[in-house]
C-alpha distance (Angstrom), angle and dihedral (degrees) to the residues before:
residue distance angle dihedral
M1 . . .
A2 3.76 . .
R3 3.75 112.7 .
L4 3.73 148.4 148.6
A5 3.77 113.3 -106.8
M6 3.78 129.3 -166.0
L7 3.78 108.5 -141.6
A8 3.76 120.3 -160.1
F9 3.80 116.4 -149.2
G10 3.79 109.6 173.7
A11 3.77 110.5 -60.0
G12 3.78 93.8 -18.8
A13 3.77 132.9 70.9
M14 3.77 135.7 -150.2
L15 3.78 128.1 -156.6
L16 3.79 115.6 -143.2
N17 3.77 124.6 -168.0
F18 3.80 105.6 -161.2
N19 3.80 91.8 -171.8
A20 3.78 89.6 62.5
M21 3.79 91.0 48.7
A22 3.75 95.7 48.2
K23 3.74 105.1 78.3
E24 3.77 144.5 9.0
P25 3.80 120.4 -164.9
S26 3.79 108.6 -95.7
S27 3.81 90.0 -125.9
Q28 3.80 87.5 70.7
M29 3.80 92.6 50.8
S30 3.75 108.1 57.2
S31 3.79 96.3 153.7
Y32 3.78 148.3 -5.2
Q33 3.79 133.3 -91.1
I34 3.81 124.8 -139.2
D35 3.80 109.8 -139.6
Q36 3.80 97.2 173.2
G37 3.79 135.1 8.3
E38 3.77 137.1 22.5
E39 3.78 130.9 -42.3
I40 3.78 111.4 -70.4
P41 3.83 127.1 -116.9
E42 3.79 119.5 -93.3
R43 3.82 93.7 -112.8
V44 3.80 89.7 55.6
K45 3.80 90.9 49.0
A46 3.79 88.8 51.9
A47 3.81 92.5 49.6
I48 3.79 91.9 49.9
Q49 3.79 91.3 49.5
E50 3.80 91.0 49.9
M51 3.79 89.5 54.1
I52 3.80 91.1 49.4
D53 3.80 92.1 48.2
S54 3.81 91.3 50.7
G55 3.81 92.6 54.5
S56 3.78 101.9 -98.4
G57 3.78 95.1 158.1
A58 3.78 120.6 -148.6
F59 3.79 116.2 -22.3
A60 3.78 141.4 161.7
V61 3.78 135.0 -144.7
A62 3.79 124.4 -156.6
I63 3.81 127.6 179.8
G64 3.79 129.9 -171.3
R65 3.77 143.2 178.5
D66 3.81 134.3 -172.2
G67 3.78 90.6 7.1
Q68 3.80 95.8 -54.6
V69 3.79 130.5 104.9
T70 3.81 107.2 -121.8
R71 3.81 103.1 173.8
R72 3.78 137.2 29.4
I73 3.79 123.7 179.4
H74 3.77 129.4 170.7
V75 3.78 138.9 -171.7
G76 3.78 120.5 -158.0
D77 3.78 129.0 -17.5
I78 3.80 102.0 -17.6
A79 3.79 132.9 116.8
P80 3.82 132.4 -169.5
S81 3.82 87.0 -100.1
T82 3.82 95.6 50.9
Q83 3.81 110.8 123.0
Y84 3.81 121.8 -135.7
P85 3.80 130.6 169.4
I86 3.81 103.7 -108.0
A87 3.84 101.7 -161.6
S88 3.82 112.0 -164.8
A89 3.79 93.3 6.3
S90 3.82 79.4 81.7
K91 3.82 90.2 74.1
F92 3.81 91.9 72.8
L93 3.82 89.6 56.2
T94 3.80 93.0 46.3
A95 3.79 92.4 53.5
A96 3.81 91.7 47.3
T97 3.80 91.2 52.1
V98 3.80 91.3 50.5
M99 3.80 91.0 48.3
A100 3.80 91.2 51.6
V101 3.80 88.4 59.2
V102 3.83 89.4 45.8
D103 3.82 86.6 54.6
D104 3.81 88.3 54.5
G105 3.80 89.3 56.9
K106 3.79 93.3 -121.1
I107 3.81 95.6 115.4
S108 3.79 137.5 17.9
L109 3.79 132.3 -140.6
D110 3.79 93.9 -135.1
A111 3.81 105.9 35.7
P112 3.83 118.0 100.5
I113 3.80 111.6 -94.7
S114 3.82 89.8 -128.4
K115 3.80 85.1 81.9
W116 3.82 87.3 74.2
L117 3.81 101.6 18.6
P118 3.82 106.2 46.1
N119 3.80 127.6 -171.8
L120 3.80 95.9 42.5
S121 3.78 124.4 136.7
A122 3.80 113.7 -85.0
E123 3.80 94.3 -106.5
A124 3.81 94.1 45.8
G125 3.79 93.2 44.8
D126 3.80 91.6 54.4
L127 3.81 93.3 58.8
T128 3.80 116.8 110.8
L129 3.77 133.8 -144.7
R130 3.81 89.3 -116.9
Q131 3.80 89.7 59.2
L132 3.79 92.8 44.6
L133 3.82 94.9 49.9
S134 3.81 94.1 42.4
Q135 3.82 89.7 50.1
T136 3.79 93.1 -122.4
A137 3.82 97.6 112.8
G138 3.80 93.9 105.7
L139 3.78 94.2 -126.1
P140 3.81 115.1 157.9
Q141 3.79 123.6 -135.5
P142 3.81 104.5 -149.5
P143 3.81 116.9 -169.4
D144 3.79 114.5 -93.7
K145 3.81 91.3 7.5
D146 3.78 100.1 74.1
E147 3.79 131.0 98.5
F148 3.80 92.4 -91.7
S149 3.80 91.6 63.9
Q150 3.80 95.2 46.6
N151 3.78 121.3 102.7
F152 3.80 113.8 -98.7
R153 3.82 90.1 -133.9
T154 3.81 92.7 59.3
P155 3.82 108.8 106.4
L156 3.79 111.7 -107.5
T157 3.81 94.8 -121.3
E158 3.80 91.7 51.7
A159 3.80 90.5 47.0
A160 3.80 91.6 50.7
R161 3.80 92.4 50.6
T162 3.79 89.2 53.8
L163 3.80 90.9 51.6
L164 3.81 90.6 50.7
Q165 3.80 93.9 56.0
T166 3.81 92.9 81.0
P167 3.83 113.7 84.5
L168 3.79 117.4 -106.3
Q169 3.79 117.4 -93.9
T170 3.81 97.4 -150.1
S171 3.78 138.3 14.6
P172 3.82 110.9 -81.7
G173 3.78 113.9 -99.2
K174 3.80 94.6 13.5
V175 3.80 105.7 85.1
F176 3.81 130.6 38.4
K177 3.80 113.6 -144.7
Y178 3.77 117.8 174.4
G179 3.77 122.6 -136.3
G180 3.78 104.7 21.9
P181 3.81 125.5 141.1
G182 3.80 95.8 -97.6
F183 3.80 93.5 113.0
Q184 3.80 90.0 57.9
V185 3.80 90.1 55.1
A186 3.82 91.7 46.7
G187 3.80 88.6 53.7
A188 3.79 90.9 51.8
V189 3.81 89.1 54.0
V190 3.81 89.4 52.7
E191 3.80 91.9 50.4
A192 3.80 92.0 47.7
A193 3.81 93.0 48.6
T194 3.80 96.5 45.1
G195 3.80 101.4 32.3
Q196 3.81 88.5 -134.0
P197 3.82 134.2 108.5
W198 3.78 115.3 -97.1
A199 3.80 95.1 -114.0
R200 3.80 91.4 53.8
V201 3.80 92.3 50.8
F202 3.80 89.9 49.8
D203 3.79 91.4 49.3
E204 3.81 93.5 48.1
K205 3.79 97.8 43.0
I206 3.81 105.3 31.5
A207 3.80 118.6 3.8
G208 3.79 98.1 42.3
P209 3.82 98.6 48.6
L210 3.81 91.0 43.8
G211 3.80 95.1 45.8
M212 3.81 93.7 -120.4
T213 3.79 91.9 160.1
R214 3.82 97.6 160.4
T215 3.79 98.9 48.4
F216 3.80 123.3 99.5
W217 3.80 143.5 154.7
T218 3.77 127.2 -111.6
H219 3.80 138.4 165.5
L220 3.80 125.1 -100.6
E221 3.78 120.0 -148.2
K222 3.78 121.4 -158.6
A223 3.80 91.9 -119.4
S224 3.78 125.0 35.3
D225 3.79 117.5 -136.4
G226 3.79 94.3 -174.8
G227 3.80 91.1 -116.8
L228 3.78 131.9 131.7
L229 3.79 121.0 -87.0
P230 3.81 113.9 -158.6
V231 3.78 104.7 -141.1
A232 3.79 93.0 -163.0
A233 3.81 88.6 62.7
T234 3.81 95.1 48.0
L235 3.80 106.8 116.5
N236 3.80 94.4 162.3
P237 3.83 108.2 49.4
T238 3.79 116.0 -177.2
L239 3.78 100.7 -107.6
Q240 3.79 97.5 -170.4
G241 3.79 94.2 52.3
G242 3.80 116.7 -4.7
V243 3.80 105.3 104.4
V244 3.79 125.4 117.0
S245 3.80 111.6 -162.3
T246 3.80 146.4 145.6
S247 3.78 132.8 -113.5
E248 3.79 89.1 -115.0
D249 3.81 93.5 53.7
Y250 3.78 95.2 44.3
M251 3.80 92.3 50.2
K252 3.81 88.5 59.7
F253 3.78 89.1 56.5
L254 3.80 92.1 47.5
A255 3.81 91.8 48.6
M256 3.80 88.5 55.2
M257 3.80 92.8 49.2
A258 3.81 92.6 47.1
Q259 3.81 89.6 54.1
G260 3.78 95.1 51.7
G261 3.80 96.6 -101.6
L262 3.80 99.9 -39.2
Y263 3.80 125.4 118.5
K264 3.80 121.3 -178.6
G265 3.78 89.9 -22.6
Q266 3.81 94.5 -50.9
R267 3.78 120.3 113.4
I268 3.80 111.0 -128.4
L269 3.82 98.7 165.4
S270 3.78 130.3 13.1
S271 3.78 117.1 -106.6
A272 3.82 87.2 -116.5
A273 3.82 90.2 56.9
V274 3.81 91.8 50.8
D275 3.81 90.7 45.9
A276 3.80 90.3 54.0
M277 3.80 93.0 47.8
L278 3.80 93.9 48.0
S279 3.81 97.8 43.0
D280 3.78 125.0 95.1
Q281 3.81 105.1 -96.4
T282 3.81 94.6 177.5
P283 3.84 105.6 54.0
S284 3.81 93.9 136.0
A285 3.80 101.6 20.9
Q286 3.78 121.9 115.7
M287 3.81 103.9 -108.5
T288 3.81 111.3 -143.1
P289 3.83 119.3 -157.5
T290 3.79 116.2 -93.1
G291 3.79 96.1 -151.6
A292 3.81 91.2 -120.2
S293 3.79 124.7 109.0
V294 3.81 94.7 -132.1
L295 3.80 131.7 83.5
E296 3.80 91.8 8.4
D297 3.81 93.8 161.4
A298 3.80 98.3 38.4
H299 3.78 127.2 120.5
Y300 3.80 124.6 -146.3
G301 3.79 136.5 -112.8
L302 3.79 123.9 -175.5
G303 3.80 107.1 -50.2
N304 3.79 94.7 -20.2
W305 3.79 143.6 68.5
C306 3.78 120.4 -98.9
E307 3.80 97.7 -145.7
T308 3.80 95.9 -176.4
W309 3.79 131.0 -1.7
D310 3.80 142.8 -171.1
A311 3.81 131.5 -122.9
D312 3.81 90.9 -86.6
G313 3.79 93.1 56.1
K314 3.79 93.5 -106.9
C315 3.77 111.4 141.6
N316 3.78 118.7 -124.1
R317 3.79 92.5 -159.1
N318 3.82 128.2 15.5
S319 3.78 124.2 -168.3
S320 3.79 143.1 166.1
I321 3.80 108.7 -155.3
G322 3.79 117.8 -171.7
A323 3.80 129.4 -141.4
W324 3.81 91.7 -112.7
G325 3.79 92.5 53.2
V326 3.82 108.4 -94.7
Y327 3.80 104.8 143.9
P328 3.83 119.3 -173.3
W329 3.80 120.8 175.6
V330 3.80 141.2 178.5
E331 3.80 127.9 -159.6
R332 3.75 99.9 -167.9
H333 3.81 97.9 -176.3
S334 3.80 90.6 59.8
R335 3.85 94.2 30.4
H336 3.79 86.7 -127.5
F337 3.81 120.4 143.5
G338 3.77 139.6 165.0
I339 3.77 150.2 155.6
I340 3.78 138.8 -137.9
F341 3.79 103.8 -152.9
I342 3.77 114.0 -158.8
Y343 3.80 138.4 140.9
N344 3.78 112.9 -152.9
Q345 3.78 117.8 151.5
K346 3.79 96.2 -171.3
D347 3.78 109.7 75.4
A348 3.79 99.2 -44.7
F349 3.80 89.2 179.9
R350 3.80 90.3 71.8
H351 3.80 84.8 81.0
W352 3.81 92.7 56.3
P353 3.84 97.1 104.5
Q354 3.81 90.6 52.5
M355 3.81 92.4 44.1
Q356 3.80 89.7 55.3
Q357 3.80 90.4 50.3
I358 3.80 90.6 51.3
R359 3.81 92.7 47.7
D360 3.80 94.0 47.8
G361 3.79 95.0 40.6
L362 3.78 95.9 55.4
């Protein structure tokens, strides 16, 4: 889904070419640079070199604990402020935005969405935000009728209603199926409850308080035509995968999550909201294969993977890896968090063994 995107920031505009960002020849990236923190262990050095040798392109690694960034490493031409499309790492941000509105008392995880989106079919109207964000709503994603094929100028609520016209595939709450249009519907509920566009709610509740100044939402089509997409005109952002962000911005979000909703002394989300997001929401659901070779045995929280969990359903590590390789994680028990920030369109998951070694070695 390579594309050019026109980004509007205030009165100015910036043109990003994500193809150009995606990859540097490995011959230009013979090693890594430590920007912050101590020298890294030998096994981490080896993992980084393996990624370089296999054509990873430029990437960054950041690690934090107790709300503070403790390590930064980069390979190639990338800075903490470099913007990449983050694909499914967007889901974490979508769920957090929804939970901020839950904290305001304007919506509820377990009430039927017909409370905010009237005139739906009976089965669609009975769906809940918990089911939508845990990807257990049973919504199908038929080819050429999903959110990726919708026009970016279509209002989000109208787009969600269109997605809800197709009968459910499975009983709500019973089957986990990754990648359906549930996040789009959850966003429509937020817009209906707040009376504001999704991007504005995100900015007011999440990005603004955290200082995520280089993070924004866009729309992803199935096929790229190489044209310009005016972000300011995007009424239907892709909520399961349409964020462009930076490693620096995303680490602020992860620091907040690792501290139970607090960031620099300011409460962004309630501890109950963070608990819900980071708890196993699929303990008894049938887990269908995702088609990816990572996290095969994981469960799911709200907008993020529950990689491992305890007897009480509390996740030991939560993550939200994207198809192009961006891998953010939070280990709330240890207050440890981090991100591997990479944009590789061609089988980014081939780097997964090395990414695990980097995560565990730092």
